[in-house]
C-alpha positions as CSV (number, residue, x, y, z in Angstrom):
1,X,-0.3,-0.1,-0.1
2,X,1.0,3.6,-0.9
3,X,2.6,5.4,1.8
4,X,1.6,9.0,3.2
5,X,3.1,11.4,5.5
6,X,1.1,14.0,5.9
7,X,2.4,17.1,7.9
8,X,-0.2,20.1,9.0
9,X,0.4,21.9,12.2
10,X,-3.6,22.9,12.2
11,X,-4.9,19.0,14.0
12,X,-8.4,19.6,11.9
13,X,-6.9,19.9,8.8
14,X,-4.6,17.4,9.7
15,X,-7.0,14.7,10.7
16,X,-9.5,15.4,8.0
17,X,-6.8,15.2,5.5
18,X,-5.8,12.0,7.4
19,X,-9.1,10.1,6.9
20,X,-9.7,10.8,3.7
21,X,-6.4,9.6,2.2
22,X,-7.4,6.2,4.3
23,X,-10.6,6.7,2.6
24,X,-8.9,6.5,-0.5
25,X,-6.6,3.6,-0.3
26,X,-3.6,4.9,1.4
27,X,-1.5,4.5,4.3
28,X,-1.4,7.2,6.3
29,X,1.0,8.9,9.1
30,X,1.0,12.6,10.4
31,X,3.0,14.6,12.2
32,X,2.3,18.8,13.3
33,X,5.7,19.7,13.3
34,X,8.6,19.9,11.4
35,X,10.7,17.4,13.8
36,X,8.3,15.2,13.9
37,X,8.3,14.9,9.8
38,X,11.9,14.9,9.7
39,X,11.1,11.9,11.9
40,X,9.0,10.4,10.0
41,X,10.6,10.6,6.7
42,X,13.2,8.3,8.1
43,X,10.3,5.7,7.5
44,X,10.3,6.4,3.6
45,X,7.2,7.3,2.4
46,X,6.4,7.8,-0.9
47,X,5.1,10.9,-0.5
48,X,5.0,13.6,2.3
49,X,2.0,16.6,1.9
50,X,4.0,19.4,3.2
51,X,2.4,22.2,4.8
52,X,4.7,25.7,4.0
53,X,3.8,27.5,7.5
54,X,5.0,25.2,10.4
55,X,5.7,26.2,14.0
56,X,8.7,25.1,14.3
57,X,10.8,25.4,11.2
58,X,9.8,27.2,7.4
59,X,8.5,24.0,5.1
60,X,10.8,25.2,2.3
61,X,13.7,24.2,4.8
62,X,11.9,21.2,5.8
63,X,12.0,19.6,2.0
64,X,15.9,20.7,1.9
65,X,15.8,18.1,4.6
66,X,13.8,15.6,3.2
67,X,15.2,15.2,-0.2
68,X,14.9,13.4,-2.2
69,X,11.4,12.3,-0.5
70,X,9.1,12.9,-2.8
71,X,6.9,16.6,-1.6
72,X,3.5,18.2,-3.0
73,X,2.8,21.6,-0.8
74,X,-0.1,22.0,1.2
75,X,-0.1,26.0,2.1
76,X,-2.6,28.9,2.4
77,X,0.8,31.1,0.6
78,X,-0.7,31.4,-2.8
79,X,1.9,34.2,-4.1
80,X,3.6,33.3,-6.8
81,X,7.3,33.8,-5.7
82,X,6.0,31.3,-3.1
83,X,5.3,28.2,-5.5
84,X,8.4,29.1,-7.3
85,X,10.3,29.2,-4.4
86,X,8.5,25.5,-3.5
87,X,9.0,24.3,-7.2
88,X,12.5,24.9,-7.4
89,X,13.6,23.5,-4.3
90,X,12.2,20.3,-5.5
91,X,8.9,20.0,-4.3
92,X,6.5,18.2,-7.0
93,X,3.6,20.0,-6.4
94,X,2.1,22.6,-4.6
95,X,-1.0,22.9,-3.8
96,X,-3.1,26.2,-2.1
97,X,-6.0,25.9,0.6
98,X,-8.5,26.0,0.6
99,X,-8.1,22.7,-1.6
100,X,-11.0,20.4,-3.4
101,X,-10.1,17.2,-1.5
102,X,-11.1,15.0,-4.9
103,X,-8.3,17.2,-6.9
104,X,-5.8,16.9,-4.5
105,X,-6.3,12.9,-4.8
106,X,-6.1,13.1,-8.1
107,X,-2.6,15.1,-8.0
108,X,-1.1,12.9,-5.3
109,X,-1.6,9.9,-7.6
110,X,0.0,11.6,-10.8
111,X,2.9,12.4,-8.6
112,X,3.0,8.9,-7.4
113,X,3.2,7.8,-11.1
114,X,6.2,10.0,-12.3
115,X,8.0,9.4,-9.1
116,X,7.5,6.0,-8.2
117,X,7.4,4.6,-11.9
118,X,4.9,1.5,-11.2
119,X,2.4,0.6,-12.9
120,X,-0.8,2.5,-12.8
121,X,-3.3,0.9,-10.3
122,X,-6.0,3.0,-11.0
123,X,-8.8,1.4,-13.0
124,X,-10.2,-2.2,-11.7
125,X,-12.7,-4.3,-13.7
126,X,-14.7,-6.7,-12.7
127,X,-16.7,-8.4,-15.9
128,X,-18.0,-5.7,-18.0
129,X,-17.8,-3.4,-14.6
130,X,-14.7,-0.7,-14.4
131,X,-13.4,1.5,-11.8
132,X,-11.0,4.6,-12.5
133,X,-10.2,5.5,-8.8
134,X,-8.5,8.6,-10.0
135,X,-10.9,10.1,-12.2
136,X,-13.7,8.6,-9.5
137,X,-15.8,7.4,-12.4
138,X,-17.6,4.0,-13.0
139,X,-19.2,2.3,-16.0
140,X,-20.8,-0.6,-16.8
141,X,-20.4,-2.2,-20.4
142,X,-19.0,1.2,-21.0
143,X,-21.9,3.5,-20.1
144,X,-21.6,5.5,-16.7
145,X,-22.6,5.2,-13.3
146,X,-24.2,7.7,-11.2
147,X,-22.7,6.9,-7.5
148,X,-21.8,8.5,-3.8
149,X,-18.9,9.1,-2.4
150,X,-19.7,6.4,0.1
151,X,-21.0,4.0,-3.0
152,X,-17.7,4.5,-4.8
153,X,-15.8,3.4,-1.6
154,X,-17.8,0.4,-0.8
155,X,-17.5,-0.7,-4.9
156,X,-13.9,-0.1,-4.7
157,X,-13.2,-2.3,-1.7
158,X,-15.7,-5.4,-3.7
159,X,-13.2,-4.9,-7.0
160,X,-10.4,-5.0,-5.0
161,X,-11.2,-7.6,-3.5
162,X,-12.7,-9.7,-6.1
163,X,-13.5,-13.2,-5.4
164,X,-13.4,-12.9,-1.9
165,X,-15.8,-12.7,0.4
166,X,-15.3,-9.7,2.6
167,X,-17.4,-9.7,6.0
168,X,-19.5,-7.1,7.2
169,X,-17.1,-5.9,10.0
170,X,-14.4,-6.1,7.8
171,X,-16.7,-3.7,5.0
172,X,-17.3,-1.4,8.0
173,X,-13.1,-1.4,8.7
174,X,-12.0,-0.1,5.6
175,X,-15.3,2.1,4.1
176,X,-16.4,3.9,7.2
177,X,-13.3,3.2,9.6
178,X,-15.5,2.7,12.7
179,X,-18.2,0.6,13.7
180,X,-21.1,2.3,13.7
181,X,-21.6,0.2,18.2
182,X,-21.6,-3.2,15.9
183,X,-24.6,-1.8,13.9
184,X,-23.8,-3.5,10.6
185,X,-27.1,-2.0,9.1
186,X,-25.6,0.4,7.3
187,X,-23.6,-2.0,5.3
188,X,-26.8,-3.8,3.9
189,X,-28.6,-1.0,3.2
190,X,-25.4,0.6,0.8
191,X,-25.3,-3.1,-1.0
192,X,-28.3,-2.4,-1.9
193,X,-27.9,1.1,-3.4
194,X,-25.3,-0.5,-4.9
195,X,-27.1,-3.4,-6.5
196,X,-30.0,-1.0,-7.9
197,X,-26.8,0.9,-10.0
198,X,-24.4,-1.8,-10.8
199,X,-26.6,-4.9,-10.9
200,X,-29.5,-3.6,-12.6
201,X,-29.0,-6.0,-15.4
202,X,-27.5,-9.6,-15.9
203,X,-25.2,-10.9,-15.3
204,X,-25.2,-10.0,-11.5
205,X,-21.7,-9.7,-10.2
206,X,-22.4,-8.9,-6.4
207,X,-23.3,-11.6,-4.4
208,X,-24.5,-12.7,-0.9
209,X,-22.9,-15.3,1.2
210,X,-25.3,-16.0,4.0
211,X,-23.8,-15.9,7.3
212,X,-20.6,-14.4,5.9
213,X,-20.7,-11.4,3.8
214,X,-20.5,-10.2,0.1
215,X,-18.4,-11.0,-2.8
216,X,-18.0,-9.6,-6.0
217,X,-17.4,-11.8,-8.9
218,X,-16.7,-11.9,-12.5
219,X,-19.5,-13.7,-14.6
220,X,-18.0,-16.9,-15.8
221,X,-16.9,-16.7,-19.7
């Protein structure tokens, strides 16, 4: 799993961003200061999301210490001179606050493709169904489907585990990240929503395994 390090001294921003990126499938650690960031970077994250204005050190100085780790700046400083300075120091992208989370995730994936050289795994396919993680699009037989963000996360989890039964507890942990006090009915509800959109025609792709959970299976050829 791709590892990201989120560095921001604002707890609300740090926690929201970390949770969102985990939902998107990343392994995320976080830091509130430059010192914590430099220490955490010893674990070799694939990308650091770095706030420029940190309490103990300017982010521009931090990026010098993180080389050659890829860095994406997140900052409220939107002046052209700041952008030029950040990029000239070796940052791979520069995003100003406030930012759109979906756009940020797309830019993160773009940086990772450029810097890691890994083949893209953004598109998942199961039979006639295709999910584009970067473009946040789902199609069946080439026809686009309109699904909500939560439905998208649920479908992504089912598709990346195609052929394997996943329990409701596993789905809650991965898609919602908390347990609703043990109430798994929300999983059934969202599976029902997905089926109306994804499985409104044959062959059916989402299957119930009674007493165990759900599984997505490609149709037999």
